[in-house]
PDB file with one MODEL, atoms N, CA, C and O in Angstrom:
MODEL        1
ATOM      1  N   UNK A   1     -10.373   8.674 -35.208  1.00  0.00           N
ATOM      2  CA  UNK A   1     -10.995   9.168 -34.029  1.00  0.00           C
ATOM      3  C   UNK A   1     -10.952   8.361 -32.977  1.00  0.00           C
ATOM      4  O   UNK A   1     -11.243   7.175 -33.133  1.00  0.00           O
ATOM      5  N   UNK A   2     -10.573   8.869 -31.687  1.00  0.00           N
ATOM      6  CA  UNK A   2     -10.495   8.022 -30.614  1.00  0.00           C
ATOM      7  C   UNK A   2     -11.891   7.353 -30.175  1.00  0.00           C
ATOM      8  O   UNK A   2     -13.003   7.769 -30.502  1.00  0.00           O
ATOM      9  N   UNK A   3     -11.617   6.246 -29.379  1.00  0.00           N
ATOM     10  CA  UNK A   3     -13.074   5.673 -28.811  1.00  0.00           C
ATOM     11  C   UNK A   3     -13.667   6.468 -27.570  1.00  0.00           C
ATOM     12  O   UNK A   3     -12.906   7.034 -26.786  1.00  0.00           O
ATOM     13  N   UNK A   4     -14.745   6.489 -27.446  1.00  0.00           N
ATOM     14  CA  UNK A   4     -15.272   7.180 -26.250  1.00  0.00           C
ATOM     15  C   UNK A   4     -14.850   6.493 -25.036  1.00  0.00           C
ATOM     16  O   UNK A   4     -14.575   5.298 -24.928  1.00  0.00           O
ATOM     17  N   UNK A   5     -14.831   7.489 -24.041  1.00  0.00           N
ATOM     18  CA  UNK A   5     -14.463   7.156 -22.676  1.00  0.00           C
ATOM     19  C   UNK A   5     -15.421   5.955 -22.013  1.00  0.00           C
ATOM     20  O   UNK A   5     -16.584   5.846 -22.403  1.00  0.00           O
ATOM     21  N   UNK A   6     -14.950   5.178 -21.129  1.00  0.00           N
ATOM     22  CA  UNK A   6     -15.729   3.964 -20.820  1.00  0.00           C
ATOM     23  C   UNK A   6     -16.636   4.757 -19.597  1.00  0.00           C
ATOM     24  O   UNK A   6     -16.217   5.738 -18.982  1.00  0.00           O
ATOM     25  N   UNK A   7     -17.714   4.236 -19.424  1.00  0.00           N
ATOM     26  CA  UNK A   7     -18.660   4.496 -18.197  1.00  0.00           C
ATOM     27  C   UNK A   7     -17.936   3.778 -17.120  1.00  0.00           C
ATOM     28  O   UNK A   7     -17.898   2.552 -17.226  1.00  0.00           O
ATOM     29  N   UNK A   8     -17.398   4.291 -16.176  1.00  0.00           N
ATOM     30  CA  UNK A   8     -16.889   3.759 -15.011  1.00  0.00           C
ATOM     31  C   UNK A   8     -17.252   4.186 -13.687  1.00  0.00           C
ATOM     32  O   UNK A   8     -17.223   5.392 -13.444  1.00  0.00           O
ATOM     33  N   UNK A   9     -17.621   3.290 -12.714  1.00  0.00           N
ATOM     34  CA  UNK A   9     -17.793   3.444 -11.367  1.00  0.00           C
ATOM     35  C   UNK A   9     -17.335   2.372 -10.529  1.00  0.00           C
ATOM     36  O   UNK A   9     -17.164   1.291 -11.091  1.00  0.00           O
ATOM     37  N   UNK A  10     -17.089   2.456  -9.224  1.00  0.00           N
ATOM     38  CA  UNK A  10     -16.400   1.629  -8.296  1.00  0.00           C
ATOM     39  C   UNK A  10     -17.453   0.071  -8.591  1.00  0.00           C
ATOM     40  O   UNK A  10     -18.683   0.138  -8.588  1.00  0.00           O
ATOM     41  N   UNK A  11     -16.717  -1.193  -8.817  1.00  0.00           N
ATOM     42  CA  UNK A  11     -17.734  -2.146  -8.885  1.00  0.00           C
ATOM     43  C   UNK A  11     -18.064  -2.665 -10.347  1.00  0.00           C
ATOM     44  O   UNK A  11     -18.490  -3.800 -10.562  1.00  0.00           O
ATOM     45  N   UNK A  12     -17.785  -1.563 -11.489  1.00  0.00           N
ATOM     46  CA  UNK A  12     -18.211  -1.878 -12.601  1.00  0.00           C
ATOM     47  C   UNK A  12     -17.332  -3.123 -13.145  1.00  0.00           C
ATOM     48  O   UNK A  12     -16.255  -3.363 -12.600  1.00  0.00           O
ATOM     49  N   UNK A  13     -17.788  -3.905 -14.209  1.00  0.00           N
ATOM     50  CA  UNK A  13     -16.984  -4.978 -14.633  1.00  0.00           C
ATOM     51  C   UNK A  13     -16.755  -4.594 -16.197  1.00  0.00           C
ATOM     52  O   UNK A  13     -17.590  -4.167 -16.995  1.00  0.00           O
ATOM     53  N   UNK A  14     -15.468  -4.853 -16.384  1.00  0.00           N
ATOM     54  CA  UNK A  14     -14.957  -4.390 -17.995  1.00  0.00           C
ATOM     55  C   UNK A  14     -14.187  -5.630 -18.480  1.00  0.00           C
ATOM     56  O   UNK A  14     -13.196  -6.244 -18.087  1.00  0.00           O
ATOM     57  N   UNK A  15     -15.239  -5.765 -19.713  1.00  0.00           N
ATOM     58  CA  UNK A  15     -14.134  -6.791 -20.847  1.00  0.00           C
ATOM     59  C   UNK A  15     -13.259  -5.825 -21.545  1.00  0.00           C
ATOM     60  O   UNK A  15     -13.778  -4.973 -22.267  1.00  0.00           O
ATOM     61  N   UNK A  16     -11.967  -5.885 -21.392  1.00  0.00           N
ATOM     62  CA  UNK A  16     -10.871  -5.253 -21.984  1.00  0.00           C
ATOM     63  C   UNK A  16     -10.209  -5.849 -23.044  1.00  0.00           C
ATOM     64  O   UNK A  16      -9.856  -7.019 -22.889  1.00  0.00           O
ATOM     65  N   UNK A  17      -9.953  -5.259 -24.148  1.00  0.00           N
ATOM     66  CA  UNK A  17      -9.218  -6.107 -25.432  1.00  0.00           C
ATOM     67  C   UNK A  17      -8.477  -5.095 -26.006  1.00  0.00           C
ATOM     68  O   UNK A  17      -8.892  -4.017 -26.432  1.00  0.00           O
ATOM     69  N   UNK A  18      -7.185  -5.582 -25.984  1.00  0.00           N
ATOM     70  CA  UNK A  18      -6.132  -4.455 -26.403  1.00  0.00           C
ATOM     71  C   UNK A  18      -5.224  -5.139 -27.439  1.00  0.00           C
ATOM     72  O   UNK A  18      -4.704  -6.220 -27.160  1.00  0.00           O
ATOM     73  N   UNK A  19      -5.039  -4.610 -28.498  1.00  0.00           N
ATOM     74  CA  UNK A  19      -4.427  -5.068 -29.738  1.00  0.00           C
ATOM     75  C   UNK A  19      -3.333  -4.250 -30.346  1.00  0.00           C
ATOM     76  O   UNK A  19      -3.258  -3.022 -30.376  1.00  0.00           O
ATOM     77  N   UNK A  20      -2.357  -5.283 -30.904  1.00  0.00           N
ATOM     78  CA  UNK A  20      -0.999  -4.583 -31.277  1.00  0.00           C
ATOM     79  C   UNK A  20      -1.449  -3.791 -32.567  1.00  0.00           C
ATOM     80  O   UNK A  20      -2.393  -4.155 -33.268  1.00  0.00           O
ATOM     81  N   UNK A  21      -0.747  -2.773 -32.790  1.00  0.00           N
ATOM     82  CA  UNK A  21      -0.738  -1.860 -33.893  1.00  0.00           C
ATOM     83  C   UNK A  21      -0.781  -2.795 -35.226  1.00  0.00           C
ATOM     84  O   UNK A  21       0.106  -3.628 -35.412  1.00  0.00           O
ATOM     85  N   UNK A  22      -1.725  -2.640 -36.034  1.00  0.00           N
ATOM     86  CA  UNK A  22      -1.725  -3.424 -37.212  1.00  0.00           C
ATOM     87  C   UNK A  22      -1.859  -4.942 -36.854  1.00  0.00           C
ATOM     88  O   UNK A  22      -1.449  -5.862 -37.561  1.00  0.00           O
ATOM     89  N   UNK A  23      -2.389  -5.045 -35.851  1.00  0.00           N
ATOM     90  CA  UNK A  23      -2.283  -6.597 -35.335  1.00  0.00           C
ATOM     91  C   UNK A  23      -1.064  -7.442 -35.378  1.00  0.00           C
ATOM     92  O   UNK A  23      -1.013  -8.662 -35.533  1.00  0.00           O
ATOM     93  N   UNK A  24      -0.028  -6.547 -35.207  1.00  0.00           N
ATOM     94  CA  UNK A  24       1.405  -7.200 -34.951  1.00  0.00           C
ATOM     95  C   UNK A  24       1.295  -7.654 -33.530  1.00  0.00           C
ATOM     96  O   UNK A  24       0.456  -7.270 -32.715  1.00  0.00           O
ATOM     97  N   UNK A  25       2.356  -8.613 -33.322  1.00  0.00           N
ATOM     98  CA  UNK A  25       2.338  -9.238 -32.001  1.00  0.00           C
ATOM     99  C   UNK A  25       2.789  -8.359 -30.785  1.00  0.00           C
ATOM    100  O   UNK A  25       3.724  -7.600 -31.043  1.00  0.00           O
ATOM    101  N   UNK A  26       2.390  -8.328 -29.745  1.00  0.00           N
ATOM    102  CA  UNK A  26       2.545  -7.563 -28.479  1.00  0.00           C
ATOM    103  C   UNK A  26       3.334  -8.342 -27.700  1.00  0.00           C
ATOM    104  O   UNK A  26       4.280  -7.808 -27.122  1.00  0.00           O
ATOM    105  N   UNK A  27       3.090  -9.713 -27.546  1.00  0.00           N
ATOM    106  CA  UNK A  27       4.063 -10.732 -26.995  1.00  0.00           C
ATOM    107  C   UNK A  27       5.031 -11.319 -27.730  1.00  0.00           C
ATOM    108  O   UNK A  27       4.477 -11.808 -28.715  1.00  0.00           O
ATOM    109  N   UNK A  28       6.104 -11.506 -27.755  1.00  0.00           N
ATOM    110  CA  UNK A  28       7.173 -12.068 -28.631  1.00  0.00           C
ATOM    111  C   UNK A  28       7.600 -13.532 -28.061  1.00  0.00           C
ATOM    112  O   UNK A  28       8.031 -14.418 -28.799  1.00  0.00           O
ATOM    113  N   UNK A  29       7.441 -13.666 -26.762  1.00  0.00           N
ATOM    114  CA  UNK A  29       7.908 -14.876 -26.077  1.00  0.00           C
ATOM    115  C   UNK A  29       7.370 -15.110 -24.724  1.00  0.00           C
ATOM    116  O   UNK A  29       6.553 -14.289 -24.308  1.00  0.00           O
ATOM    117  N   UNK A  30       7.668 -16.001 -24.050  1.00  0.00           N
ATOM    118  CA  UNK A  30       7.159 -16.207 -22.652  1.00  0.00           C
ATOM    119  C   UNK A  30       7.667 -15.218 -21.527  1.00  0.00           C
ATOM    120  O   UNK A  30       7.090 -14.994 -20.463  1.00  0.00           O
ATOM    121  N   UNK A  31       8.826 -14.685 -21.955  1.00  0.00           N
ATOM    122  CA  UNK A  31       9.236 -13.552 -21.401  1.00  0.00           C
ATOM    123  C   UNK A  31       8.329 -12.365 -21.101  1.00  0.00           C
ATOM    124  O   UNK A  31       7.899 -11.894 -20.048  1.00  0.00           O
ATOM    125  N   UNK A  32       8.199 -12.072 -22.257  1.00  0.00           N
ATOM    126  CA  UNK A  32       7.225 -10.960 -22.357  1.00  0.00           C
ATOM    127  C   UNK A  32       5.861 -11.264 -21.720  1.00  0.00           C
ATOM    128  O   UNK A  32       5.367 -10.369 -21.033  1.00  0.00           O
ATOM    129  N   UNK A  33       5.149 -12.500 -21.875  1.00  0.00           N
ATOM    130  CA  UNK A  33       4.226 -12.571 -21.147  1.00  0.00           C
ATOM    131  C   UNK A  33       4.152 -12.580 -19.738  1.00  0.00           C
ATOM    132  O   UNK A  33       3.162 -12.197 -19.115  1.00  0.00           O
ATOM    133  N   UNK A  34       5.469 -13.130 -19.092  1.00  0.00           N
ATOM    134  CA  UNK A  34       5.693 -13.137 -17.791  1.00  0.00           C
ATOM    135  C   UNK A  34       5.804 -11.709 -17.198  1.00  0.00           C
ATOM    136  O   UNK A  34       5.273 -11.389 -16.135  1.00  0.00           O
ATOM    137  N   UNK A  35       6.496 -10.927 -17.931  1.00  0.00           N
ATOM    138  CA  UNK A  35       6.562  -9.487 -17.600  1.00  0.00           C
ATOM    139  C   UNK A  35       5.273  -8.812 -17.370  1.00  0.00           C
ATOM    140  O   UNK A  35       5.002  -8.214 -16.328  1.00  0.00           O
ATOM    141  N   UNK A  36       4.455  -8.935 -18.427  1.00  0.00           N
ATOM    142  CA  UNK A  36       3.061  -8.432 -18.584  1.00  0.00           C
ATOM    143  C   UNK A  36       2.059  -8.967 -17.406  1.00  0.00           C
ATOM    144  O   UNK A  36       1.150  -8.236 -17.014  1.00  0.00           O
ATOM    145  N   UNK A  37       2.225 -10.035 -16.959  1.00  0.00           N
ATOM    146  CA  UNK A  37       1.383 -10.736 -15.728  1.00  0.00           C
ATOM    147  C   UNK A  37       1.839 -10.264 -14.535  1.00  0.00           C
ATOM    148  O   UNK A  37       1.033 -10.040 -13.632  1.00  0.00           O
ATOM    149  N   UNK A  38       3.382 -10.018 -14.344  1.00  0.00           N
ATOM    150  CA  UNK A  38       3.867  -9.555 -13.212  1.00  0.00           C
ATOM    151  C   UNK A  38       3.488  -8.023 -12.853  1.00  0.00           C
ATOM    152  O   UNK A  38       3.266  -7.585 -11.724  1.00  0.00           O
ATOM    153  N   UNK A  39       3.467  -7.308 -14.081  1.00  0.00           N
ATOM    154  CA  UNK A  39       3.131  -5.910 -13.728  1.00  0.00           C
ATOM    155  C   UNK A  39       1.602  -6.012 -13.467  1.00  0.00           C
ATOM    156  O   UNK A  39       1.144  -5.305 -12.569  1.00  0.00           O
ATOM    157  N   UNK A  40       0.839  -6.756 -14.108  1.00  0.00           N
ATOM    158  CA  UNK A  40      -0.705  -6.889 -13.796  1.00  0.00           C
ATOM    159  C   UNK A  40      -0.751  -7.038 -12.255  1.00  0.00           C
ATOM    160  O   UNK A  40      -1.458  -6.284 -11.586  1.00  0.00           O
ATOM    161  N   UNK A  41       0.135  -8.179 -11.592  1.00  0.00           N
ATOM    162  CA  UNK A  41       0.049  -8.665 -10.359  1.00  0.00           C
ATOM    163  C   UNK A  41       0.271  -7.634  -9.286  1.00  0.00           C
ATOM    164  O   UNK A  41      -0.355  -7.601  -8.227  1.00  0.00           O
ATOM    165  N   UNK A  42       1.273  -6.746  -9.671  1.00  0.00           N
ATOM    166  CA  UNK A  42       1.599  -5.947  -9.014  1.00  0.00           C
ATOM    167  C   UNK A  42       0.574  -4.796  -8.810  1.00  0.00           C
ATOM    168  O   UNK A  42       0.288  -4.461  -7.660  1.00  0.00           O
ATOM    169  N   UNK A  43      -0.018  -4.147  -9.937  1.00  0.00           N
ATOM    170  CA  UNK A  43      -0.757  -3.102 -10.124  1.00  0.00           C
ATOM    171  C   UNK A  43      -2.082  -3.478  -9.320  1.00  0.00           C
ATOM    172  O   UNK A  43      -2.530  -2.709  -8.469  1.00  0.00           O
ATOM    173  N   UNK A  44      -2.609  -4.532  -9.584  1.00  0.00           N
ATOM    174  CA  UNK A  44      -3.976  -4.934  -8.929  1.00  0.00           C
ATOM    175  C   UNK A  44      -4.277  -4.760  -7.529  1.00  0.00           C
ATOM    176  O   UNK A  44      -5.396  -4.385  -7.178  1.00  0.00           O
ATOM    177  N   UNK A  45      -3.445  -4.982  -6.784  1.00  0.00           N
ATOM    178  CA  UNK A  45      -3.657  -4.818  -5.141  1.00  0.00           C
ATOM    179  C   UNK A  45      -3.607  -3.213  -4.979  1.00  0.00           C
ATOM    180  O   UNK A  45      -4.403  -2.590  -4.276  1.00  0.00           O
ATOM    181  N   UNK A  46      -2.633  -2.669  -5.673  1.00  0.00           N
ATOM    182  CA  UNK A  46      -2.282  -1.251  -5.582  1.00  0.00           C
ATOM    183  C   UNK A  46      -3.613  -0.524  -5.899  1.00  0.00           C
ATOM    184  O   UNK A  46      -3.931   0.410  -5.163  1.00  0.00           O
ATOM    185  N   UNK A  47      -4.333  -0.834  -6.822  1.00  0.00           N
ATOM    186  CA  UNK A  47      -5.511  -0.187  -7.261  1.00  0.00           C
ATOM    187  C   UNK A  47      -6.804  -0.457  -6.775  1.00  0.00           C
ATOM    188  O   UNK A  47      -7.786   0.249  -7.005  1.00  0.00           O
ATOM    189  N   UNK A  48      -6.795  -1.732  -5.941  1.00  0.00           N
ATOM    190  CA  UNK A  48      -7.872  -2.398  -5.617  1.00  0.00           C
ATOM    191  C   UNK A  48      -8.822  -3.154  -6.758  1.00  0.00           C
ATOM    192  O   UNK A  48      -9.963  -3.604  -6.656  1.00  0.00           O
ATOM    193  N   UNK A  49      -8.041  -3.123  -7.712  1.00  0.00           N
ATOM    194  CA  UNK A  49      -8.940  -3.754  -8.967  1.00  0.00           C
ATOM    195  C   UNK A  49      -8.863  -5.307  -8.970  1.00  0.00           C
ATOM    196  O   UNK A  49      -7.911  -5.987  -8.586  1.00  0.00           O
ATOM    197  N   UNK A  50      -9.975  -5.709  -9.446  1.00  0.00           N
ATOM    198  CA  UNK A  50     -10.033  -7.258  -9.293  1.00  0.00           C
ATOM    199  C   UNK A  50      -9.916  -7.991 -10.605  1.00  0.00           C
ATOM    200  O   UNK A  50     -10.682  -7.496 -11.432  1.00  0.00           O
ATOM    201  N   UNK A  51      -9.215  -9.003 -11.074  1.00  0.00           N
ATOM    202  CA  UNK A  51      -9.161  -9.554 -12.136  1.00  0.00           C
ATOM    203  C   UNK A  51      -9.555 -10.852 -12.141  1.00  0.00           C
ATOM    204  O   UNK A  51      -8.933 -11.743 -11.563  1.00  0.00           O
ATOM    205  N   UNK A  52     -10.799 -11.046 -12.915  1.00  0.00           N
ATOM    206  CA  UNK A  52     -11.542 -12.375 -12.867  1.00  0.00           C
ATOM    207  C   UNK A  52     -11.124 -13.248 -14.044  1.00  0.00           C
ATOM    208  O   UNK A  52     -11.329 -14.442 -13.828  1.00  0.00           O
ATOM    209  N   UNK A  53     -10.581 -12.963 -15.254  1.00  0.00           N
ATOM    210  CA  UNK A  53      -9.887 -13.710 -16.162  1.00  0.00           C
ATOM    211  C   UNK A  53      -9.010 -13.016 -17.222  1.00  0.00           C
ATOM    212  O   UNK A  53      -9.253 -11.842 -17.504  1.00  0.00           O
ATOM    213  N   UNK A  54      -8.164 -13.571 -17.728  1.00  0.00           N
ATOM    214  CA  UNK A  54      -7.316 -13.025 -18.718  1.00  0.00           C
ATOM    215  C   UNK A  54      -6.951 -14.112 -19.793  1.00  0.00           C
ATOM    216  O   UNK A  54      -6.940 -15.321 -19.560  1.00  0.00           O
ATOM    217  N   UNK A  55      -6.663 -13.548 -20.961  1.00  0.00           N
ATOM    218  CA  UNK A  55      -6.167 -14.356 -21.985  1.00  0.00           C
ATOM    219  C   UNK A  55      -5.050 -13.415 -22.744  1.00  0.00           C
ATOM    220  O   UNK A  55      -5.194 -12.242 -23.088  1.00  0.00           O
ATOM    221  N   UNK A  56      -3.911 -14.249 -22.905  1.00  0.00           N
ATOM    222  CA  UNK A  56      -2.740 -13.330 -23.521  1.00  0.00           C
ATOM    223  C   UNK A  56      -2.621 -14.162 -24.854  1.00  0.00           C
ATOM    224  O   UNK A  56      -2.307 -15.352 -24.842  1.00  0.00           O
ATOM    225  N   UNK A  57      -2.874 -13.507 -25.922  1.00  0.00           N
ATOM    226  CA  UNK A  57      -2.615 -14.010 -27.545  1.00  0.00           C
ATOM    227  C   UNK A  57      -1.593 -13.199 -28.031  1.00  0.00           C
ATOM    228  O   UNK A  57      -1.407 -12.086 -27.541  1.00  0.00           O
ATOM    229  N   UNK A  58      -0.830 -13.682 -29.046  1.00  0.00           N
ATOM    230  CA  UNK A  58       0.553 -13.088 -29.309  1.00  0.00           C
ATOM    231  C   UNK A  58       0.105 -11.563 -29.772  1.00  0.00           C
ATOM    232  O   UNK A  58       0.947 -10.674 -29.641  1.00  0.00           O
ATOM    233  N   UNK A  59      -1.150 -11.248 -30.290  1.00  0.00           N
ATOM    234  CA  UNK A  59      -1.265 -10.183 -30.853  1.00  0.00           C
ATOM    235  C   UNK A  59      -2.054  -9.265 -30.189  1.00  0.00           C
ATOM    236  O   UNK A  59      -1.978  -8.078 -30.507  1.00  0.00           O
ATOM    237  N   UNK A  60      -3.023  -9.743 -29.053  1.00  0.00           N
ATOM    238  CA  UNK A  60      -3.743  -9.180 -28.180  1.00  0.00           C
ATOM    239  C   UNK A  60      -3.785  -9.887 -27.002  1.00  0.00           C
ATOM    240  O   UNK A  60      -3.242 -10.970 -26.786  1.00  0.00           O
ATOM    241  N   UNK A  61      -4.694  -8.996 -25.980  1.00  0.00           N
ATOM    242  CA  UNK A  61      -5.044  -9.930 -24.808  1.00  0.00           C
ATOM    243  C   UNK A  61      -6.443  -9.168 -24.328  1.00  0.00           C
ATOM    244  O   UNK A  61      -6.846  -8.066 -24.700  1.00  0.00           O
ATOM    245  N   UNK A  62      -7.101 -10.152 -23.326  1.00  0.00           N
ATOM    246  CA  UNK A  62      -8.371  -9.588 -23.069  1.00  0.00           C
ATOM    247  C   UNK A  62      -8.233  -9.968 -21.475  1.00  0.00           C
ATOM    248  O   UNK A  62      -7.682 -10.946 -20.970  1.00  0.00           O
ATOM    249  N   UNK A  63      -8.870  -8.945 -20.897  1.00  0.00           N
ATOM    250  CA  UNK A  63      -9.072  -8.792 -19.248  1.00  0.00           C
ATOM    251  C   UNK A  63     -10.324  -8.629 -18.824  1.00  0.00           C
ATOM    252  O   UNK A  63     -11.029  -7.752 -19.324  1.00  0.00           O
ATOM    253  N   UNK A  64     -10.694  -9.299 -18.023  1.00  0.00           N
ATOM    254  CA  UNK A  64     -12.083  -9.107 -17.274  1.00  0.00           C
ATOM    255  C   UNK A  64     -11.765  -8.599 -15.555  1.00  0.00           C
ATOM    256  O   UNK A  64     -11.445  -9.242 -14.556  1.00  0.00           O
ATOM    257  N   UNK A  65     -12.033  -7.130 -15.803  1.00  0.00           N
ATOM    258  CA  UNK A  65     -11.502  -6.577 -14.491  1.00  0.00           C
ATOM    259  C   UNK A  65     -12.815  -5.922 -13.850  1.00  0.00           C
ATOM    260  O   UNK A  65     -13.780  -5.739 -14.591  1.00  0.00           O
ATOM    261  N   UNK A  66     -12.880  -5.594 -12.617  1.00  0.00           N
ATOM    262  CA  UNK A  66     -13.845  -4.864 -11.551  1.00  0.00           C
ATOM    263  C   UNK A  66     -13.060  -3.785 -11.046  1.00  0.00           C
ATOM    264  O   UNK A  66     -12.063  -3.869 -10.328  1.00  0.00           O
ATOM    265  N   UNK A  67     -13.636  -2.720 -11.517  1.00  0.00           N
ATOM    266  CA  UNK A  67     -13.082  -1.237 -10.972  1.00  0.00           C
ATOM    267  C   UNK A  67     -13.103  -1.394  -9.643  1.00  0.00           C
ATOM    268  O   UNK A  67     -14.035  -1.935  -9.047  1.00  0.00           O
ATOM    269  N   UNK A  68     -11.747  -0.782  -8.927  1.00  0.00           N
ATOM    270  CA  UNK A  68     -11.746  -0.581  -7.468  1.00  0.00           C
ATOM    271  C   UNK A  68     -11.727   0.768  -7.236  1.00  0.00           C
ATOM    272  O   UNK A  68     -12.654   1.509  -7.561  1.00  0.00           O
ATOM    273  N   UNK A  69     -10.494   1.212  -6.567  1.00  0.00           N
ATOM    274  CA  UNK A  69     -10.412   2.637  -5.960  1.00  0.00           C
ATOM    275  C   UNK A  69      -9.969   3.742  -7.080  1.00  0.00           C
ATOM    276  O   UNK A  69      -9.994   4.972  -7.038  1.00  0.00           O
ATOM    277  N   UNK A  70      -9.549   2.821  -8.110  1.00  0.00           N
ATOM    278  CA  UNK A  70      -8.746   3.682  -8.909  1.00  0.00           C
ATOM    279  C   UNK A  70      -9.574   3.509 -10.520  1.00  0.00           C
ATOM    280  O   UNK A  70      -9.853   2.363 -10.871  1.00  0.00           O
ATOM    281  N   UNK A  71      -9.894   4.551 -11.339  1.00  0.00           N
ATOM    282  CA  UNK A  71     -10.486   4.301 -12.351  1.00  0.00           C
ATOM    283  C   UNK A  71      -9.811   3.137 -13.387  1.00  0.00           C
ATOM    284  O   UNK A  71      -8.623   2.847 -13.243  1.00  0.00           O
ATOM    285  N   UNK A  72     -10.538   2.559 -14.322  1.00  0.00           N
ATOM    286  CA  UNK A  72     -10.081   1.353 -15.296  1.00  0.00           C
ATOM    287  C   UNK A  72      -8.930   2.411 -16.065  1.00  0.00           C
ATOM    288  O   UNK A  72      -7.730   2.137 -16.056  1.00  0.00           O
ATOM    289  N   UNK A  73      -9.380   3.427 -16.607  1.00  0.00           N
ATOM    290  CA  UNK A  73      -8.463   4.322 -17.480  1.00  0.00           C
ATOM    291  C   UNK A  73      -6.913   4.331 -16.877  1.00  0.00           C
ATOM    292  O   UNK A  73      -5.867   3.999 -17.435  1.00  0.00           O
ATOM    293  N   UNK A  74      -7.144   4.824 -15.548  1.00  0.00           N
ATOM    294  CA  UNK A  74      -5.712   4.944 -14.985  1.00  0.00           C
ATOM    295  C   UNK A  74      -4.862   3.749 -14.890  1.00  0.00           C
ATOM    296  O   UNK A  74      -3.656   3.723 -15.136  1.00  0.00           O
ATOM    297  N   UNK A  75      -5.759   2.534 -14.427  1.00  0.00           N
ATOM    298  CA  UNK A  75      -4.909   1.207 -14.398  1.00  0.00           C
ATOM    299  C   UNK A  75      -4.368   0.816 -15.684  1.00  0.00           C
ATOM    300  O   UNK A  75      -3.193   0.468 -15.804  1.00  0.00           O
ATOM    301  N   UNK A  76      -5.241   0.863 -16.711  1.00  0.00           N
ATOM    302  CA  UNK A  76      -4.678   0.393 -18.230  1.00  0.00           C
ATOM    303  C   UNK A  76      -3.614   1.105 -18.304  1.00  0.00           C
ATOM    304  O   UNK A  76      -2.557   0.521 -18.546  1.00  0.00           O
ATOM    305  N   UNK A  77      -3.622   2.600 -18.106  1.00  0.00           N
ATOM    306  CA  UNK A  77      -2.487   3.540 -18.553  1.00  0.00           C
ATOM    307  C   UNK A  77      -1.052   3.125 -17.796  1.00  0.00           C
ATOM    308  O   UNK A  77       0.084   3.117 -18.271  1.00  0.00           O
ATOM    309  N   UNK A  78      -1.449   2.828 -16.623  1.00  0.00           N
ATOM    310  CA  UNK A  78       0.043   2.358 -15.998  1.00  0.00           C
ATOM    311  C   UNK A  78       0.107   1.017 -16.354  1.00  0.00           C
ATOM    312  O   UNK A  78       1.286   0.667 -16.312  1.00  0.00           O
ATOM    313  N   UNK A  79      -0.558   0.193 -16.654  1.00  0.00           N
ATOM    314  CA  UNK A  79      -0.341  -1.203 -17.133  1.00  0.00           C
ATOM    315  C   UNK A  79       0.460  -1.178 -18.480  1.00  0.00           C
ATOM    316  O   UNK A  79       1.354  -1.996 -18.699  1.00  0.00           O
ATOM    317  N   UNK A  80       0.087  -0.168 -19.403  1.00  0.00           N
ATOM    318  CA  UNK A  80       0.201  -0.506 -20.765  1.00  0.00           C
ATOM    319  C   UNK A  80       1.890   0.538 -20.974  1.00  0.00           C
ATOM    320  O   UNK A  80       2.789   0.388 -21.801  1.00  0.00           O
ATOM    321  N   UNK A  81       1.767   1.412 -19.997  1.00  0.00           N
ATOM    322  CA  UNK A  81       3.177   1.979 -20.094  1.00  0.00           C
ATOM    323  C   UNK A  81       4.253   1.712 -19.089  1.00  0.00           C
ATOM    324  O   UNK A  81       5.116   2.515 -18.734  1.00  0.00           O
ATOM    325  N   UNK A  82       4.083   0.401 -18.649  1.00  0.00           N
ATOM    326  CA  UNK A  82       5.247  -0.077 -17.939  1.00  0.00           C
ATOM    327  C   UNK A  82       6.517  -0.802 -18.714  1.00  0.00           C
ATOM    328  O   UNK A  82       7.490  -1.196 -18.071  1.00  0.00           O
TER     329      UNK A  82
ENDMDL
END
């Protein structure tokens, strides 16, 4: 069963965790991590989303984001399908 949608409003803070399927790695090397950070860096100004912290672990990541002009669900969809 899918998780319930986040309550989102401009200025809301979100601690986002995204894990690999069956806790498998989602970052295989530094190149994968650099690509992810690059996509995040491009996306944040486009959506007026602020990132206060991130942690990239081989099988998951954490983001602390503040909603800007675009809903967090849209930001995450764009980030994860890059």
